[in-house]
C-alpha positions in Angstrom: -10.1 1.1 51.6 -8.9 -1.8 49.5 -7.5 -0.9 46.0 -9.6 -2.1 43.1 -8.1 -4.7 40.8 -9.0 -5.8 37.2 -11.0 -8.6 38.8 -13.0 -6.3 41.1 -14.4 -3.0 39.8 -17.6 -1.0 40.2 -18.9 -2.7 37.1 -17.8 -6.3 37.6 -16.4 -8.8 40.1 -14.8 -12.1 39.3 -14.9 -14.8 41.9 -14.2 -18.5 42.1 -16.7 -21.0 43.5 -17.2 -24.7 43.7 -18.9 -24.8 40.3 -16.2 -22.7 38.6 -15.7 -19.0 37.9 -18.5 -16.4 38.1 -18.4 -12.9 36.7 -20.9 -10.6 38.5 -22.0 -7.6 36.6 -23.1 -4.4 38.3 -23.9 -0.8 37.4 -24.8 0.7 34.0 -23.2 -0.8 30.9 -24.1 1.9 28.4 -22.4 3.9 25.7 -21.8 7.0 27.9 -19.6 4.9 30.2 -17.9 2.8 27.5 -14.4 4.1 28.0 -14.5 3.4 31.8 -15.9 0.0 31.2 -13.2 -0.8 28.6 -10.5 0.2 31.1 -12.1 -1.9 33.8 -12.0 -5.0 31.6 -8.5 -4.4 30.3 -6.7 -6.8 32.6 -9.3 -9.6 32.6 -7.7 -13.0 32.0 -9.9 -16.1 31.7 -7.7 -18.3 29.6 -7.6 -21.9 30.8 -10.4 -21.5 33.4 -13.0 -23.7 31.7 -16.5 -22.3 31.6 -17.8 -19.1 33.0 -21.0 -18.1 34.7 -22.3 -14.6 34.0 -24.4 -13.2 36.8 -26.4 -10.1 35.9 -28.2 -9.7 39.3 -26.6 -6.3 40.0 -26.9 -5.0 36.4 -28.8 -1.8 36.2 -28.9 -1.2 32.5 -27.2 -2.4 29.3 -27.3 -1.2 25.7 -25.8 -2.7 22.5 -22.5 -0.9 22.9 -22.0 -2.4 26.4 -23.1 -5.8 25.2 -20.6 -5.7 22.3 -17.8 -4.6 24.5 -18.5 -7.4 27.1 -18.6 -10.1 24.5 -15.5 -8.9 22.7 -13.4 -8.5 25.9 -14.5 -12.0 27.1 -13.3 -13.4 23.8 -10.0 -11.5 24.0 -9.6 -12.8 27.6 -9.8 -16.4 26.4 -13.5 -17.1 27.0 -15.7 -17.5 23.9 -19.3 -16.8 24.2 -20.3 -20.4 23.6 -18.7 -21.3 27.0 -20.5 -18.7 29.0 -23.5 -19.5 31.1 -25.9 -16.7 31.8 -28.0 -16.2 35.0 -30.2 -13.4 36.4 -30.2 -11.5 33.2 -33.3 -9.8 31.8 -34.6 -11.1 28.5 -33.7 -7.9 26.6 -30.1 -8.0 28.0 -29.6 -11.6 27.1 -30.9 -10.9 23.6 -28.4 -8.0 23.2 -25.5 -10.3 24.3 -26.5 -13.1 22.0 -26.9 -10.6 19.1 -23.5 -9.1 19.8 -21.9 -12.5 19.9 -23.6 -13.5 16.6 -22.4 -10.3 14.9 -18.8 -10.8 16.1 -18.8 -14.4 14.8 -20.2 -13.2 11.4 -17.5 -10.5 11.2 -14.8 -13.1 12.0 -16.2 -15.5 9.4 -16.3 -12.7 6.7 -12.7 -11.7 7.5 -11.5 -15.3 7.2 -13.5 -15.7 4.0 -11.9 -12.6 2.5 -8.4 -13.9 3.0 -7.5 -15.7 -0.2 -6.0 -19.1 -0.4 -2.3 -19.4 -1.1 -2.9 -20.5 -4.6 -5.3 -17.6 -5.2 -2.7 -15.1 -3.8 -0.1 -16.7 -6.2 -2.4 -16.3 -9.1 -3.2 -12.7 -8.2 0.5 -11.9 -8.0 1.1 -13.5 -11.4 -1.8 -11.6 -12.9 -0.4 -8.3 -11.5 3.1 -9.1 -12.9 1.6 -10.0 -16.3 -0.6 -6.8 -16.4 2.4 -4.7 -15.4 4.6 -6.3 -18.1 1.9 -5.8 -20.8 1.4 -2.2 -19.6 5.2 -1.5 -20.0 5.2 -3.1 -23.4 2.3 -0.9 -24.5 4.1 2.2 -23.1 7.2 1.2 -25.1 5.1 0.9 -28.2 3.6 4.4 -27.6 7.1 5.8 -27.1 8.4 4.2 -30.3 5.4 5.5 -32.2 6.1 9.0 -30.8 9.7 8.7 -31.9 8.7 7.7 -35.4 6.2 10.5 -35.6 9.0 13.0 -34.5 11.2 11.6 -37.3 8.5 12.1 -39.9 7.5 15.5 -38.6 10.4 17.2 -36.8 8.2 20.2 -35.9 6.4 18.1 -33.3 9.7 17.5 -31.4 10.3 19.8 -28.4 14.0 20.8 -28.6 13.9 23.2 -25.7 12.6 20.5 -23.3 15.2 18.2 -24.7 18.1 20.5 -24.0 16.7 21.3 -20.5 16.7 17.5 -19.8 20.2 17.2 -21.2 21.4 19.7 -18.7 19.6 18.1 -15.7 20.5 14.5 -16.3 23.9 15.1 -17.9 25.9 18.1 -16.9 24.6 18.3 -13.4 25.3 14.6 -12.8 28.9 14.8 -13.8 30.4 15.8 -10.4 28.5 13.0 -8.6 29.6 10.5 -11.2 33.2 11.5 -11.0 33.3 11.4 -7.2 31.4 8.0 -6.9 33.5 6.2 -9.5 36.8 7.6 -8.3 36.0 6.4 -4.8 35.0 3.0 -6.1 38.3 2.8 -8.0 40.2 3.6 -4.8 38.3 1.0 -2.8 38.8 -1.7 -5.5 42.5 -0.8 -5.8 43.1 -1.1 -2.0 41.3 -4.4 -1.7 42.9 -6.0 -4.8 46.3 -4.6 -4.1 46.4 -6.3 -0.7 46.1 -9.7 -2.4 48.3 -9.2 -5.5 51.1 -7.5 -3.6 51.8 -10.8 -1.8 52.7 -12.4 -5.1 54.8 -9.6 -6.5 52.3 -8.9 -9.3 51.4 -5.3 -8.5 51.4 -4.3 -12.1 48.4 -6.6 -12.8 46.2 -4.2 -10.8 46.0 -2.3 -14.2 44.6 -5.4 -16.0 41.9 -6.1 -13.4 40.8 -2.5 -12.9 40.7 -1.6 -16.6 38.6 -4.7 -17.4 36.2 -4.5 -14.5 35.7 -0.8 -14.5 35.3 -0.4 -18.3 33.1 -3.4 -18.9 31.0 -3.8 -15.8 31.4 -1.5 -12.8 31.2 1.9 -14.5 28.1 1.1 -16.6 26.2 -0.5 -13.7 27.2 2.0 -11.1 26.4 5.0 -13.3 23.1 3.5 -14.3 22.1 2.8 -10.7 23.0 6.4 -9.8 21.0 7.7 -12.7 18.0 5.5 -11.7 18.1 7.0 -8.2 18.6 10.5 -9.3 17.1 11.2 -12.7 14.6 8.3 -12.7 13.1 9.5 -9.4 13.1 13.1 -10.7 11.2 12.1 -13.9 8.5 10.3 -11.9 8.2 13.1 -9.4 7.9 15.7 -12.1 5.3 13.9 -14.2 3.4 12.8 -11.1 3.2 16.4 -9.8 2.0 17.5 -13.3 -0.6 14.8 -13.1 -1.8 15.9 -9.7 -2.0 19.6 -10.7 -3.8 18.5 -14.0 -1.1 20.1 -16.2 -1.0 16.9 -18.3 -4.8 17.2 -18.8 -4.3 20.7 -20.0 -1.6 19.6 -22.5 -3.9 16.9 -23.9 -6.9 19.4 -24.0 -4.7 21.7 -26.2 -4.4 18.9 -28.8 -0.8 18.0 -27.9 0.6 14.6 -27.2 1.9 13.9 -23.7 4.4 11.5 -25.2 5.8 14.1 -27.6 5.9 16.9 -25.1 7.0 15.1 -21.9 8.2 11.5 -22.5 10.2 11.6 -25.7 12.6 14.5 -24.7 13.3 12.8 -21.4 13.9 9.4 -23.0 16.2 10.7 -25.8 18.1 12.9 -23.3 18.9 10.0 -21.0 19.8 7.6 -23.9 22.2 10.1 -25.3 23.8 11.3 -22.0 24.3 7.9 -20.2 27.1 6.7 -22.5 29.0 9.9 -21.9 28.5 9.6 -18.1 29.7 6.0 -18.3 32.8 7.0 -20.2 33.5 9.8 -17.6 32.9 7.4 -14.8 35.3 4.8 -16.2 38.0 7.4 -16.5 37.4 8.6 -12.9 37.5 5.0 -11.6 40.8 4.4 -13.4 42.2 7.6 -12.0 41.3 6.6 -8.5 42.9 3.2 -9.0 46.0 4.8 -10.5 46.5 7.0 -7.4 46.3 4.1 -5.0 48.5 2.0 -7.2 51.2 4.7 -7.0 50.9 5.1 -3.2 50.4 1.5 -2.1 51.9 -0.7 -4.9 54.7 1.6 -6.2 53.3 1.5 -9.7 54.0 4.9 -11.1 51.6 6.9 -13.2 53.6 6.4 -16.3 53.9 2.6 -15.8 50.1 2.5 -15.1 49.3 4.3 -18.3 51.7 2.3 -20.4 50.3 -0.9 -19.1 46.7 0.4 -19.6 47.5 1.1 -23.3 48.8 -2.4 -23.6 46.0 -4.4 -22.0 42.8 -2.3 -22.4 41.2 -3.3 -25.7 38.8 -1.0 -27.6 36.3 -3.9 -27.6 36.1 -3.8 -23.8 35.4 -0.1 -23.7 32.7 -0.3 -26.5 30.9 -3.2 -24.7 30.7 -1.1 -21.6 29.5 2.0 -23.5 27.1 -0.2 -25.6 25.2 -1.3 -22.5 24.5 2.3 -21.5 21.7 3.2 -24.0 19.7 0.1 -23.0 20.1 0.9 -19.3 19.0 4.5 -20.0 16.0 3.4 -22.1 14.8 1.0 -19.4 15.2 3.7 -16.6 13.5 6.4 -18.6 10.5 4.2 -19.7 10.0 2.9 -16.1 10.2 6.4 -14.7 7.9 8.1 -17.2 5.4 5.2 -17.1 5.2 5.4 -13.3 4.9 9.1 -13.4 2.0 9.1 -15.9 -0.1 6.5 -14.0 0.0 8.1 -10.5 -3.3 9.0 -8.8 -4.6 12.4 -7.9 -3.0 12.7 -4.5 0.5 13.4 -3.2 0.9 10.0 -1.5 0.7 8.2 -4.9 3.5 10.4 -6.2 5.8 9.3 -3.3 4.9 5.6 -3.9 5.5 5.9 -7.6 8.8 7.6 -7.1 9.9 4.8 -4.7 8.8 2.2 -7.2 10.7 3.9 -9.9 14.0 3.7 -8.0 13.5 0.1 -7.1 12.3 -1.1 -10.5 15.0 0.9 -12.3 17.8 -0.6 -10.3 16.4 -4.1 -10.7 16.0 -3.5 -14.5 19.7 -2.4 -14.7 20.9 -5.5 -12.9 18.7 -7.9 -15.0 19.8 -6.3 -18.3 23.4 -6.5 -17.2 23.0 -10.2 -16.4 21.4 -10.7 -19.8 24.3 -8.9 -21.5 26.8 -11.1 -19.6 25.1 -14.3 -20.8 24.7 -13.0 -24.4 28.3 -11.8 -24.7 29.6 -15.0 -23.1 27.7 -17.1 -25.7 29.1 -14.8 -28.5 32.6 -15.2 -27.2 33.0 -11.6 -26.3 
C-alpha cells in the first residue's frame, strides 16, 4: 500500500491538470476530526501555483470549524480565498467557506488597524515618559512633605525602622563594597601599570588611581551596587506588602505610608551611601597599592607618601558629595516602583527589574550631569 503524503490523505487529494491544480475534498470535515484534518493539511504548499480549483464532490459533511480550518490553511499555504474556484459544493458548504473567509479577512483588517502608525507610537512613548517623569516628581514632593512633617513633629518618625534599614543597606553591604572596590583597584593598577612602566613613571600610578577612584569610580560603582542590592530589596519589600495588603492596613490605621515606609528607607540610604563610598575608595586604593608594590616596585611607604602629596581634600569631597544625590535617586525610584505594583506576584518581579535598570541609569545620568557642572565651575 502506498504511503500517504501531505498531498494525498483520506480528506483531500491535490492533483495537477490541464487547467491548473485541483484540491479534491473527501470525508467529514467536522469539529470532532479537527486535529486529524489539521495534521493532514500541515505540509500543503500552494505558493506560486496560480489559481486553485476546490472540488467538493467527495465531501460528506462540513461545519464551521472545518470551513475555517480549510480557508486558514489555504491562506497559509500561499493560496488566498479570492483565487480559489469552487465546484461540486453544496450551497450550505459554500456559504460556510465564504463566511469563514470573510471573518478571517475582517480579523486581519482589525489587527492591521490596531497597529499604530510610527508617529502614533512615538507620541505614545513620549506620553509615557512624560507621565512617568511627572509621577516621580509628585512622589518626590510627597517625600519632601513627609520629611518636613517629621521635622515639625518628630513623634511621627519611625526610628526603629530607620535603624533596621541602616543595618541592612549599610553594615551588611560593607563586605561586598570592600571586595568589589579592592578588585577594581587591582584591575586598574594592572592595566595602568603595564603602560606607565614602559616610560619609567611607575610612581604616577598613585596620581591616577587616587583621582579616578576618589572622584569617579568609587561613587559610581558603590551606587550601582546599592541600586542592584538595596534598591531591588526596597521594591520587593514594598511590592510584597502591597500584594498582601499590609500597606492598606497601615493606611486604614490612619498612618502615612510615606512616614512609615518611605522616609526611613530614604534617609537611611542617603546617610549610609557616603560612608560606603568612603570605604570603597579606601579599598580601591588598598588594592592598587598592593599591585603597585608587586608589579611596579612602588613600596607601601612610597605609595602613601605620594598619596598624601597628590590627593586633595577637594577631590575626596566631590566624590562623597555625589553620594547623597545618587542615594536619593535610587531610594525614590525603588520606593515609587514598589508602591505602584499591582496585586500579583508577577508585577513585583517586573517592578524589581525596572528598579535596578532605572536606578543604574539614574546614577550614570547624575554622574554625567555632575561632570559637566563641575567642569563649568572649574572643579
